[in-house]
C-alpha positions, 0 to 999 in steps of 0.5 A: 628578132630584128637587128639594125644595119647602121651606116656610121660616120654622118653627123646628126642635125636637126630637132627631136622630142624625147618620149616619156620617161619609161621608168615613170610610166611603169610605177605610174601604171601600177599606181593606178591600181590604188584607186577605182576611179579613171586616171588618164596619163598623157605622154605615155611612151610606145615601148615594150616594157611599158606595153608589157606592164599594161598587160599585166595590169589588165590581166589584174582586171583593169580597163585600159582605153587609148584616147590616142597612142600616147594617152591612156585612160586606165580604170582599175574598177575592180581588181583580182590578185592572181592570174599573172603570166609568169612569162610576162613577169619574167620579161620585166623587172617592173612587175615587182611594182605590182606588190605595193598597190596590190597589197594596199588595195586587195589585201593580197598578191600572188606574183611570179618572180620578176625579170629584167636586164641581166646586169648582175643580181638585183635584189628584192629585199628592200620591197618585202622589208618595207611591206613587212614594217607596215604589216604585209606578210610575204612568203616565197616559194616558187612565187611571191605571196603578198598578204594583209588581211587587215590592211596595212599600218603606217610605220617609221621605215628606214630603207636598208638601201635607197632602192628606186622600185623599193621606195616606189612600192613603199610609197604606193603601200603607204598611201592606202595604209592607216596612219602616217608613214615616215620613209627614210633613205628613200630614193629621189630620182625624177620618176619617184618624184613623178610617181609622188606628184601623181599620187597626190594629184589623186588625193595622196598626202606625200611631202618631202618629194625630192628628198630622202625623207618622205612622209606619207599620211595614209587615206582611205581612198584615192580618187581619178585625175589626169597627169602628164609623164615628164620627158625621159632624161635617159633618152635625152642624154642618149641623144646628146651622145648621138650628136657628140660622138657624130659631131653633130649639132641637134635641138632637143625639145622639152628636155627636162633641164631641171633634172640634168645638173649632175649629169651635165657636170659629169659630162663636162669632164669629158669635154661635153657641154650644151646650150639651154634655150628655154625648155630646149636643149641645143648641142653644138657641133663644136665640142671640146672633147678633152678629158679633164684630169683630177688634180695632180694630172691624175686619171679622173673617175666617173662613178655611179651613185644614187640620185642626184649623183651620176646614174648607173643607167648612163654609165654605158653612154658615158663610155661611148662618148669617152672613146672619142675624148682625148685622154684617159678616164676610169669608169666605176659602177659598183651597183651592178657587177655585169654592167661592163660586160659589153665593152668587149663589144666596143674594143672589137670596133676599135676602142681602147678599153681596159676592163679592169674588173666587172665593176671598172674599166678604163677608156683612153681616146679618141679612136676611130671606130670601125663598123663591126657586127655585134649583139645588144646584151641589154637596153642601155648597152644596146643604145651605146652600141647604136651611138658607136656605130653612127660614129664608126667608119663603114656599116655595122650590124646590131643584132637583138634590138628588141632590147633597145626596144624595151626603153626607146620608142622608135629609136631608129625613126628618131635617129633617121629624122636627124640624118642617121642611116639606120635600117631595121631588118628581120633576122633570117 
């Protein structure tokens, strides 16, 4: 197990290029199971969750060649529906993404229970209901067993929630189903859109991309193709947060600005903004960092919701920024009951945070944070602790940084290139 030793109080400066979107890479790798022809993916992020997903699909009989560290050639010439490592499936939530393409391609899959971050119950009912609507049989004992001996059939499907991975599974299954699928209440996050674009490159017929209603005309076969994964907007905003809390100024190359409109509006309420320069984002050192109250001088609420609203995975980053902004703000994440359970670590560093209940907290700032020894509980909370340590006075130790590695590629190297002082050490 590794840990970070971070010397805080140093303003960041320079420029950086974000990695490919982890949440796009995972379903895109799963989508390669739908064709027996080679698929070349560029800008694949070298992070633990993606490498674990690679091992999973390789165990299904898929061949993956490294053209370079971030370009993979994936060939699923033949696939087998079992032999998945239960421990590997428990390590990543994305193992559930194998259900749609494997049921469509081979007519069956035996899947150990998926894992992921411990941020509260994350139901898989939406995936199962969608696949059943297309004719799959699903049994659950100690493992999930998906079967469609005679193939899948397109259907009019209303998802019971706008689940991202549930939508992705339904899309992949529908691409190889007989007939047309109308997918309503679909998630529309950037990574869902990228999945649709890749599938269309491979010969799928998906329309309505970016909306919550998708029309998918099933095809008998998909062919090979080439696709470049876009920048990870969660990493982009994490680096925005790092610049803001250190009073630094950085440039983020190829920042995926087209997806950041709502996020920018929310961060504006904390007194944070950036400048667009072509495809790049420039974060100035001079930030207002004053909380904008609601009408009547009421404490504002920042609340997560489905895309294009403010995403749940950025809630912890926004909380870190709020500790350095003047005023009070209520944060509300209704999606996951354990999302807020890291704020005690920020409090130990000097933040003024009241945890109202499992879903809400009030942050009052600004406060001078102090170095502390803390442990990373999950990917996003772990990155938030890195931001807090960068802003803090003195030295901090962050343990269990393997959680951060699941979602951020070489994060300490990137931050050090901007002037941070971070040392990765092995735990004794």
